[in-house]
C-alpha positions in Angstrom: -27.7 -38.5 98.2 -31.1 -38.5 96.8 -32.1 -34.6 95.5 -34.6 -34.8 98.4 -31.6 -35.2 100.7 -29.9 -32.7 99.6 -32.4 -29.7 99.4 -33.1 -30.7 102.7 -29.3 -30.6 103.5 -28.9 -26.9 102.1 -32.7 -26.1 104.0 -30.9 -27.0 107.8 -27.4 -25.0 106.9 -29.4 -22.2 106.0 -31.4 -22.9 109.1 -28.8 -23.0 111.2 -26.9 -19.8 110.1 -29.9 -17.7 110.7 -32.6 -19.7 112.7 -36.1 -19.0 111.9 -35.7 -17.8 108.2 -37.3 -20.0 106.5 -40.3 -20.2 108.7 -42.4 -17.8 107.1 -41.2 -18.2 103.3 -44.0 -20.1 100.6 -43.5 -22.2 97.5 -42.0 -19.3 95.4 -39.6 -18.2 97.4 -38.4 -21.8 98.3 -37.8 -22.2 94.4 -36.1 -18.7 94.2 -33.2 -19.9 96.4 -29.8 -19.9 93.8 -28.5 -23.0 96.2 -32.1 -24.7 95.6 -32.4 -23.7 91.8 -29.2 -25.5 91.5 -30.0 -29.0 93.0 -34.0 -29.1 91.6 -33.5 -28.9 88.1 -36.8 -29.6 86.1 -38.4 -30.3 89.7 -40.6 -27.6 91.9 -41.0 -27.7 95.8 -44.7 -27.2 96.2 -46.6 -27.7 99.9 -43.2 -26.6 102.1 -43.7 -26.5 105.8 -41.1 -26.2 108.5 -41.8 -28.6 111.5 -40.0 -27.2 115.4 -40.2 -28.8 118.1 -42.3 -27.0 120.1 -43.3 -28.9 123.8 -44.8 -26.4 125.9 -45.5 -27.7 129.5 -47.8 -25.6 131.5 -48.1 -25.4 135.1 -50.7 -24.9 138.0 -49.6 -21.0 138.7 -49.9 -20.6 135.1 -46.6 -20.4 133.9 -45.0 -22.0 131.2 -42.0 -23.5 129.9 -41.1 -24.6 126.6 -38.8 -27.1 126.3 -38.6 -27.7 123.3 -36.7 -24.8 122.6 -38.3 -24.6 118.7 -35.6 -26.7 117.7 -36.0 -27.6 113.7 -37.1 -30.9 113.5 -37.9 -31.5 110.1 -38.8 -30.1 106.5 -42.1 -30.9 104.7 -43.0 -30.5 101.0 -43.5 -32.5 97.7 -41.3 -32.5 94.5 -43.4 -32.2 91.0 -42.4 -32.1 87.4 -42.3 -28.4 86.6 -43.3 -28.7 82.7 
């Protein structure tokens, strides 16, 4: 398993325990999570975003139904060398 996959696995477990906790974190806060620090070694996470399924249907009466239920789809980030 690669480094990116290990990071994604840790992030998924954190989101599973506390849904939505990662949505508002920036790069600095993500890099300072203890489990992530142990994995990333000389690398740094940049441009971190959480992608969720927000598929919403709008009806003629003005109501809406979110059929995506804000499920976690993926994490988007880059690993750069921290010199």
